[in-house]
N, C-alpha and C positions, 0 to 999 in steps of 0.2 A: 226369578232365576234369570230371565232374559236381561234384566237391568244389570244384574251382577256380572254376567258374561260380557255385556257391552262395555261396562265400566272397566273390566279387566283388560279387554282388547284395547280400549282407549289409552290406558296406562302404559301398556306394552308399546303401542305406537308412538306415544309421546317420548318414552324412554329411548326408543330406537332413533327417533328424530333428533334428540339431544346428542346422542352418541355420534350420529352422522354429521351433525352440525359442528361438534367439537373437532371431529376428525378433519372436516373441510377447513376449519380455521387453522389447525396445525399445518395442514398441507400448504395453505396460502402463506402462512408465516414462513415456512421453510423455503417456499419459492421466492418470497421477497428477500429473505436473508441471502439465498444463493445469488440472486440478481445483484444485490449490493456488494457482496464479496467479489463476484466476477467483475463488476464495474470498477471497483477499487483496484483489483489486481491488474486489469487491462490499462487503467490510467497510470499506475506506477510503472508498468512495463513500457508504455509508450514514452514516458518522460525519460526513463533510463536509455532507451534506444535512441532518443533524440538528444542525448547528453552533448553539451557543447564542448568540443575538443579542438585544441590547437597544439602546435609544437611547443608552445610556451606554457609551462605549468602554472604560471601566475594568472593565466587567462581562463582557467577552468576550475571547477569545484565539484568534488564528490566526497562527502563526509558521512560516516556512519557512527552513531553513538548508541550506547546500550545501557539500560538500567535494569536491575533485578527487581522484579515484583512477584511475590508469592511463588518464589522458586523458579521462575522462568524469565528469560531476558525479553525485554520490550524495547524495540528499536526506534531510533529517530534518524531519518534519512534526509540529507540536504544535498542538493545538486544544482548546477546551472544547466538548464535545458533549453533547447530551441523550440519555440512554440508560436502558433499563429492565432490562438484564441486569446483575446484581450482580457486582462485582469480587470480593467476599468473601461467600460464602454464609452466611446466618443472622446477618448483622450489619447494623445500621441504616446506610443510606447515602443520600446525596442522589440526585437524578435528573440532576445535572450532573456530568460526569466530565472530567478532563483525559486526553486520548488522545494518545499519541505513537507515531509509526512511524519506525523506523530500521533500518539494516542492521548486523548484527554477525556476526563470524566464530565458528563453533562451535569450542570448545576440543577436542572429541573428534574430529570428522571434518574440520575445517578448511573446511567449506562455508559459504557466505554465507547467513545466515538473515535473513528479514524479521521483525522483532520488533514487538509491539504492547504498549504500556504503558498500563494503565488505572488511573487514580488517582481514588478516590471523594471525595477532599477537596481539590479544586484550590485552590491559594493561590499567587499570584505571588510572595509574599514568603518562602515556605518552600521548603526543599529538595524537589525532586520525588520522589515515592514511587509506590507502587502495585504492581500485579501485572503481571509481564512474561511474555508467552507468544510462542512462535514461530508465525507464521501461514503461512509458506512457506519452502521450502528451495531451495538452489542458485540463489540470486537472481543474475541477470546484470545487472540494471538496476533501479533505483528512482529515478525522477526526477519532481520536482514543479515546475511553472512557474506563475507568477502574472501575469495580465494586468491592468495598472493603468489601462486605458482608452486607452493609446497604444502600449505595447510590452510584450513578455513579459519577465519577470524571473525569475531563478533563486533569488533571495533575497526573503523578505518579512519584514523586521524588525518587531518589535512597536512600535517607535517611530514608524512611519508614521502610526498613529492612524486609519486607515480600512481598509475591506475592499477586496480586489481584486474586479474585475468577473468574472473567470473564474479557475478553478483547473484545471490540466491535470495528470493523474497517469498515469504509465506504469510498469508492472511487467512484468518479463521474467524467466523462469526457465528453467533447463536446464543441462546440463553438456557436457563435450567429446564424449560418446558419444551424446547424445540431442539431438533437435531443440529449438531454443529456441522457447518459446511466450511470447506477450506479450498484455497487455491495456492499453488506453488509453481514458480517458474524460475528459470535461470537466464540471465543476459550475459552474453559472451563479449568480453573486451580484450581477449587474448592478443589481438592484432592492433590494439590501440597504441598510440605513441606515448612513451614514457617521457619523463623529464629528461631533456638532453638527447632524446631519440634512442636511449639505451635501456633495456629491461634490467630488473634487479640481478638477473643472471649474467648480464654482460652482453646479451645478444641484441643486435639491432632489430628495431621493430618498425613496421610501416603501417600507417593507418589505412584501413580499407573498409569503407562503408560504416554501418552502424552495428551495434550489438544485436545478436539474434536471440529472441526469446524462445524458450522451449517449455 
């Protein structure tokens, strides 16, 4: 009888330990996912706030592209941003970089990765190059919208010739077994210089500082 009771207690203890261990693993996974999403969102926000802007539209770049996948838009964001972190150590580089964010499927695991491409020699006429790194895994959503002063747009083609007033970015990560975590922010370019110094509505605009993320 004592042996049976002891075996039963041991089984209950092992079962409880497994449940606790599985719960701890899920918590750790959610913490890691939240950290990756937060890091990716802060990186994108910093690049947008440091967007390279001059009075000449030819000297700047902000492009938003979108493709539909499984019923929801997935964005591709390209910009010229001022940065001081070198893309290639121990090599001379400018302080203006072309930065691109896009989602790509991993060949090894099949998970969706949010990639960041950093090009130290931006040139609109040349094939894009640079160093590509993954900044977040298991991406469930990467969406960028642009406010033109009247409505939100999913696309922002370079041919428009002026800056959007607001840029909204949403990043979400997670998998089937873990809770989805997300970050959303808005960068304000309402006072940025448009091409020719005039906004689409005909009002003059003066550049004052960088965009503010919220």
